[in-house]
C-alpha positions as CSV (number, residue, x, y, z in Angstrom):
1,M,9.8,21.2,-5.1
2,S,13.3,19.9,-4.5
3,T,16.4,21.3,-2.7
4,Q,19.9,20.6,-4.0
5,I,22.4,19.5,-1.3
6,A,26.1,18.6,-1.5
7,V,27.1,15.2,-0.2
8,R,30.6,13.8,0.0
9,L,30.8,10.1,-0.9
10,P,33.8,7.8,-1.1
11,D,35.3,7.4,-4.5
12,D,34.4,3.7,-4.7
13,L,30.7,4.5,-4.1
14,V,30.7,7.2,-6.7
15,A,32.3,4.8,-9.2
16,Q,29.5,2.2,-8.5
17,L,26.9,4.9,-9.0
18,D,28.5,5.9,-12.3
19,T,28.5,2.3,-13.5
20,I,24.8,2.0,-12.7
21,V,24.0,5.2,-14.6
22,S,26.3,4.4,-17.5
23,T,24.6,1.1,-18.0
24,G,21.2,2.7,-18.1
25,Q,19.9,1.1,-14.9
26,E,19.1,4.5,-13.4
27,P,18.9,7.9,-15.0
28,S,21.2,9.7,-12.6
29,R,23.3,9.6,-9.5
30,A,20.6,11.7,-7.7
31,S,17.9,9.1,-8.5
32,I,20.0,6.4,-6.9
33,V,20.8,8.4,-3.8
34,E,17.1,9.5,-3.5
35,A,15.9,5.9,-3.7
36,A,18.5,4.8,-1.1
37,L,17.5,7.6,1.2
38,R,13.8,6.8,0.9
39,H,14.6,3.1,1.6
40,E,16.5,4.1,4.8
41,L,13.8,6.5,6.0
42,R,11.2,3.7,5.5
43,R,13.4,1.2,7.3
44,R,13.7,3.6,10.3
45,S,10.0,4.2,10.3
46,W,9.3,0.5,10.4
47,A,11.9,0.0,13.1
48,S,10.2,2.7,15.2
49,E,6.8,1.0,14.7
50,V,8.3,-2.3,15.9
51,E,9.6,-0.5,19.0
52,I,6.2,0.9,19.7
53,L,4.6,-2.5,19.3
54,T,7.2,-4.2,21.5
55,A,6.9,-1.5,24.2
56,S,3.1,-2.0,24.3
57,G,3.6,-5.7,25.1
58,A,2.1,-6.8,21.9
59,S,3.4,-10.1,20.6
60,Y,1.8,-11.2,17.3
61,D,3.0,-14.3,15.5
62,D,1.1,-13.2,12.5
63,L,-1.1,-10.2,11.8
64,D,-4.0,-11.3,14.0
65,G,-4.8,-8.5,16.4
66,M,-3.0,-5.8,14.5
67,H,-6.2,-4.2,13.5
68,E,-7.4,-3.8,17.1
69,F,-4.0,-2.6,18.2
70,A,-3.9,0.1,15.5
71,H,-7.4,1.3,16.5
72,R,-6.3,1.5,20.2
73,T,-3.2,3.5,19.4
74,T,-4.2,5.9,16.6
75,E,-6.8,8.5,16.1
76,P,-9.4,8.0,13.3
77,L,-9.0,9.9,10.2
78,D,-11.7,12.4,9.2
């Protein structure tokens, strides 16, 4: 399912979208906007996770300890 929305964008951005579509790099303006929105939502989610880790006092130079942290802060899946 999808919902159509109207978004106003500056002319220069639309021109760049149209160039990408006309060169065949992407099938439509919508596909580019969707990919950009997914990227931004993912970035925000990751930033939120970093804030949670930082607030907990966790400080990992690498991924050691992440497994234990995840098990302390999440409920197991059924």
